[in-house]
C-alpha positions in Angstrom: -6.5 31.5 22.3 -7.2 31.2 26.0 -5.5 28.5 28.0 -8.8 26.8 28.8 -9.8 26.6 25.1 -6.4 25.2 24.2 -6.7 22.5 26.9 -10.1 21.5 25.5 -8.6 21.1 22.0 -5.6 19.2 23.3 -7.9 16.9 25.2 -10.0 16.3 22.1 -7.0 15.5 20.0 -5.7 13.1 22.6 -9.1 11.5 22.8 -9.2 10.8 19.0 -5.8 10.4 17.5 -4.4 7.5 19.5 -7.5 5.3 19.2 -7.7 6.2 15.5 -4.1 5.1 14.8 -4.7 2.0 16.9 -7.8 1.1 14.9 -6.1 1.7 11.6 -3.2 -0.5 12.7 -5.7 -3.2 13.7 -7.5 -2.9 10.4 -4.3 -3.2 8.4 -3.4 -6.2 10.4 -6.8 -7.8 9.7 -6.4 -7.0 6.0 -3.1 -8.8 5.9 -4.6 -11.9 7.4 -8.0 -11.8 5.6 -8.5 -15.4 4.9 -12.2 -16.4 4.3 -12.4 -19.0 7.2 -10.9 -16.4 9.6 -13.3 -13.5 8.8 -15.6 -14.1 11.8 -12.6 -14.3 14.2 -11.1 -11.1 12.7 -14.4 -9.3 13.0 -14.6 -10.3 16.7 -11.1 -9.1 17.4 -11.7 -5.7 15.7 -14.9 -5.1 17.7 -12.9 -3.9 20.7 -11.5 -1.0 18.8 -14.8 0.6 17.9 -15.8 1.9 21.4 -12.6 3.9 22.1 -12.6 5.4 18.6 -16.3 6.3 18.7 -16.0 8.0 22.1 -12.9 9.9 21.0 -14.7 11.0 17.8 -17.6 12.3 19.7 -15.4 14.3 22.0 -13.4 15.6 19.0 -16.5 16.8 17.2 -17.8 18.6 20.3 -14.7 20.7 20.7 -14.8 24.4 19.6 -12.3 24.2 16.7 -11.1 27.6 15.5 -11.0 28.5 11.8 -7.2 28.2 11.5 -7.4 24.5 12.5 -10.1 23.7 10.1 -7.9 21.5 7.9 -6.7 19.5 10.9 -10.3 19.1 12.1 -11.7 18.1 8.7 -9.0 15.5 7.9 -9.2 14.0 11.3 -12.9 13.7 11.3 -13.0 12.3 7.8 -10.4 9.7 8.7 -12.3 8.7 11.9 -15.5 8.4 10.0 -14.0 6.1 7.4 -12.3 4.0 10.1 -15.6 3.6 11.9 -17.2 2.6 8.6 -14.5 -0.1 8.2 -15.0 -1.5 11.7 -18.7 -1.5 11.2 -18.2 -3.3 7.9 -16.3 -6.0 9.6 -18.9 -6.2 12.3 -21.6 -6.8 9.8 -19.8 -9.6 7.9 -21.6 -12.4 9.7 -25.0 -11.1 8.4 -23.7 -10.6 4.8 -24.4 -13.3 2.2 -20.7 -13.1 1.3 -18.7 -12.3 4.4 -15.4 -12.3 2.6 -16.6 -9.7 0.1 -18.0 -7.6 2.9 -14.6 -7.7 4.6 -12.8 -6.6 1.4 -15.2 -3.7 1.2 -14.5 -2.8 4.8 -10.8 -2.6 3.9 -11.8 -0.1 1.2 -13.1 2.2 3.9 -9.8 1.7 5.8 -7.9 2.9 2.7 -10.1 6.0 2.5 -9.2 6.7 6.1 -5.5 6.4 5.4 -5.9 8.9 2.5 -8.0 11.3 4.6 -5.6 11.3 7.5 -2.3 11.7 5.5 -2.2 15.5 5.6 -2.3 15.4 9.4 1.1 13.7 9.3 2.6 17.1 8.7 0.7 18.5 11.8 1.2 15.8 14.5 4.4 13.8 15.1 2.5 10.6 16.1 0.7 10.6 12.8 4.0 11.4 11.0 5.5 8.2 12.6 2.4 6.2 11.6 3.2 6.8 8.0 6.7 5.4 8.4 7.9 1.8 8.4 8.7 0.1 11.6 12.4 0.4 10.9 12.2 4.2 10.5 9.8 5.2 13.2 12.6 6.1 15.6 14.5 8.1 12.9 14.1 11.6 14.3 16.1 13.1 11.4 13.8 11.7 8.8 10.7 12.7 10.8 11.9 16.3 11.1 12.8 16.3 7.4 9.3 15.1 6.5 7.6 17.6 8.8 9.6 20.6 7.4 9.3 19.6 3.7 5.6 18.9 4.1 4.9 22.3 5.8 7.0 24.1 3.2 5.1 22.5 0.3 8.3 21.3 -1.3 6.4 19.9 -4.3 6.2 16.2 -3.6 3.4 14.3 -1.8 0.4 12.5 -3.2 -0.7 13.6 -6.7 -3.7 12.3 -8.7 -3.9 12.6 -12.5 -7.4 12.0 -13.9 -7.8 9.3 -11.2 -10.8 10.1 -9.1 -12.6 7.0 -7.8 -15.1 7.0 -10.7 -12.4 7.5 -13.4 -10.4 4.8 -15.2 -7.1 5.1 -17.1 -5.5 7.7 -14.9 -2.9 7.4 -12.2 -1.9 8.3 -8.7 1.6 9.2 -7.8 3.6 9.6 -4.6 6.8 11.6 -4.6 8.6 11.8 -1.2 8.2 15.3 0.2 11.9 15.5 0.8 12.8 14.3 -2.7 15.9 16.0 -4.1 15.2 16.9 -7.8 18.9 16.6 -8.6 19.1 13.0 -7.5 17.6 10.2 -9.6 15.0 8.3 -7.5 14.0 4.6 -7.7 10.5 4.1 -9.2 7.9 1.5 -8.2 5.0 1.0 -10.6 2.3 -0.8 -8.6 -0.7 -2.4 -10.4 -4.0 -3.0 -8.5 -6.0 -6.2 -8.7 -9.1 -6.9 -10.6 -11.9 -4.3 -10.0 -9.4 -2.3 -8.1 -8.1 1.3 -8.5 -4.7 2.9 -8.5 -5.8 5.6 -6.1 -6.4 3.0 -3.5 -3.5 0.7 -4.3 -1.1 3.5 -3.9 -1.5 3.2 -0.1 -0.1 -0.4 -0.1 3.3 1.2 -1.0 3.3 4.7 0.4 4.6 4.0 3.9 7.7 2.1 2.6 8.3 4.5 -0.2 8.0 7.5 2.2 10.5 5.8 4.5 13.0 5.1 1.7 12.7 7.9 -0.7 11.1 5.9 -3.5 8.6 7.4 -6.1 5.5 5.2 -6.6 3.3 5.3 -9.7 -0.1 3.6 -9.2 -2.0 3.4 -12.5 -5.6 2.5 -12.9 -6.6 0.1 -15.7 -8.7 1.5 -18.5 -11.3 -1.2 -17.9 -12.4 -3.0 -14.7 -9.2 -5.0 -14.9 -6.0 -5.1 -16.9 -5.8 -6.2 -20.6 -5.1 -9.9 -19.9 -7.2 -11.0 -22.9 -8.0 -9.3 -26.2 -6.2 -6.1 -27.3 -3.7 -4.7 -24.9 -4.9 -1.2 -24.2 -3.1 -0.8 -20.9 0.6 -1.2 -21.8 0.6 1.9 -24.2 -1.2 3.9 -21.5 1.2 2.7 -18.8 4.2 3.8 -21.0 2.6 7.2 -21.5 2.3 7.6 -17.7 5.9 6.6 -17.3 7.0 9.2 -19.8 4.9 11.8 -18.0 6.5 11.0 -14.6 10.0 10.9 -16.1 9.5 14.3 -17.7 8.8 15.8 -14.3 11.0 13.9 -12.0 14.5 12.3 -12.4 14.1 8.5 -12.3 16.9 6.0 -11.8 16.7 3.9 -15.0 18.6 1.1 -13.2 15.9 0.8 -10.5 12.5 0.6 -12.1 10.3 -2.0 -10.5 7.0 -3.3 -12.0 4.8 -5.0 -9.4 1.2 -5.8 -8.9 -1.4 -7.8 -7.0 -3.6 -10.5 -8.4 -4.6 -9.4 -11.9 -2.1 -6.6 -11.5 0.6 -9.2 -10.9 -0.4 -11.2 -13.9 -0.3 -8.0 -16.0 3.2 -7.2 -14.5 4.3 -10.5 -16.2 2.6 -9.5 -19.5 4.0 -6.0 -19.6 7.3 -6.6 -17.9 8.4 -9.6 -19.9 8.2 -7.9 -23.2 11.5 -7.5 -25.0 11.1 -3.7 -25.1 10.0 -3.3 -21.4 11.8 -0.5 -19.6 11.4 -2.2 -16.2 14.5 -3.6 -14.6 12.8 -5.6 -11.9 9.5 -7.5 -11.6 7.6 -8.5 -8.4 4.2 -10.2 -9.1 2.2 -10.9 -6.0 -0.6 -13.5 -5.7 -0.7 -13.6 -9.5 -1.9 -16.1 -12.1 0.7 -17.4 -14.6 0.9 -19.4 -17.8 4.0 -20.5 -19.6 2.7 -18.7 -22.7 3.5 -15.5 -21.0 7.2 -16.2 -21.6 6.6 -16.2 -25.4 6.4 -12.4 -25.3 9.9 -12.1 -23.9 12.4 -10.9 -26.5 15.8 -12.5 -27.0 17.9 -12.0 -23.9 15.1 -10.4 -21.8 14.8 -13.2 -19.3 18.6 -13.8 -18.8 19.3 -12.6 -15.3 16.1 -10.6 -15.0 15.4 -10.1 -11.3 11.9 -11.5 -10.4 10.6 -11.4 -6.8 7.7 -13.7 -6.7 5.3 -13.8 -3.7 2.4 -16.1 -3.2 0.3 -17.4 -0.3 -0.1 -21.0 0.6 -3.7 -20.1 1.6 -4.6 -18.4 -1.7 -8.1 -19.3 -2.6 -8.2 -17.5 -6.0 -5.0 -18.7 -7.6 -3.7 -21.9 -6.0 -0.1 -21.8 -4.9 0.8 -24.5 -7.5 0.5 -21.7 -10.1 3.3 -19.7 -8.4 5.5 -22.8 -8.1 5.1 -23.3 -11.8 6.0 -19.7 -12.5 9.1 -20.0 -10.3 10.2 -23.1 -12.2 9.5 -21.8 -15.6 11.1 -18.4 -15.0 14.2 -20.0 -13.5 14.5 -22.4 -16.3 14.3 -19.5 -18.8 17.3 -17.8 -17.0 15.5 -15.3 -14.7 17.0 -14.5 -11.3 14.1 -15.6 -9.2 13.5 -15.0 -5.5 10.5 -17.1 -4.5 8.5 -16.3 -1.4 5.8 -18.7 -0.4 4.1 -17.4 2.7 2.3 -20.0 4.8 -0.1 -17.6 6.4 -1.0 -15.5 3.3 -4.4 -15.8 1.6 -5.4 -13.7 -1.4 -4.4 -10.4 0.0 -1.5 -8.0 -0.1 1.5 -8.7 2.2 2.8 -5.2 2.9 5.8 -6.5 4.8 7.3 -7.8 1.6 7.7 -4.2 0.4 10.6 -3.7 2.8 12.3 -6.9 1.6 12.0 -5.8 -2.0 13.2 -2.2 -1.5 15.7 -3.2 1.2 17.9 -5.1 -1.2 21.4 -3.7 -1.3 21.7 -5.5 -4.6 18.7 -3.7 -6.2 20.9 -1.3 -8.1 23.2 -4.1 -9.2 20.6 -6.2 -10.9 19.3 -8.6 -8.2 17.1 -8.9 -5.2 18.2 -9.7 -1.6 17.6 -13.3 -0.8 15.8 -13.8 2.5 15.0 -16.6 4.9 11.5 -18.0 5.3 9.4 -16.0 7.7 8.4 -17.3 11.0 4.6 -17.7 11.2 2.8 -14.5 12.4 -0.1 -14.6 14.8 -3.5 -13.5 13.5 -4.6 -11.6 16.7 -3.6 -8.1 17.5 -4.2 -7.2 21.2 -5.2 -3.8 22.4 -2.1 -3.5 24.6 0.3 -4.2 21.7 -1.3 -1.5 19.5 -1.8 1.1 22.2 1.9 0.8 23.2 2.7 2.0 19.7 0.4 5.0 19.8 0.4 6.3 23.4 -1.7 9.3 24.2 
């Protein structure tokens, strides 16, 4: 390839990738602070990220991409398209009859962008760093290991089993690309919220799992939500998925976490408190709770059971009093409860808690690390802060 053509492609890449990563970072920030009264302010803050991304996308599409870079071109363009769709979704919230629902849908497009861009992590170091936690983005050894294992097709990565967007009852799986088959890995089973999907919910955990060598199983409920009433059709399906994963990868039986968001968190109680549950740790997030859930726990199940309970003081779907009741009831029953009530959390997923859950040095010994209360985080994310992370 001639030098001039190479320069054009490099310029096109530089024009697109930094504003794309910046926009995705801003969207994830908005998703974390998605509280109904704040939706108009979030939409206004996100508006400034559209212009740079749209201009970069236009330049990228105009470049003469050769055939051997088709995968890079395709994934980058798909990710940019979904990110623009997410930004436009937020921009249109004010005209929507349900602005909060429109914002949640916009975050769905953000998730599709994350999925589309992921293969580029093994082509470009800045994208590789984007899919690592803050604590590991300066870890050059890990970055190189991921790049090498990804390029060599070591057998890990994102895997879907009967789990296309229109399918129910399947699962998505993430196995770190550098996973050593001879070493048992911790497992996180992450349950989506009502009307959600495992294929999307996988991305709430992938970055932390990728950074720490954890396998993540993200099932999809057989119906629109989990079997919280009526016959339990989901627990048997969940256990079959677990058997399938354990038949292909070595799992550390002492580190098997069941977690979930909203209805998924409630079902984590239902499935995880059973006397025959294989899970060693539970972490319900923004979940409903009723003391009757404890009736399914077998003798001795609750004694010392580590439960990491997270709820937002701003939760508009399940008031925080529900979580306080869960804390008190579980503690009284003998569970080892870590309770995290976040002052700035509404009914959305707090990804920063993943690091605290997985970062516990006590996880393998039965408990969770106990942490201090967070300082309050700001809602706004300025352009300078984000562009400093993803320089061109």
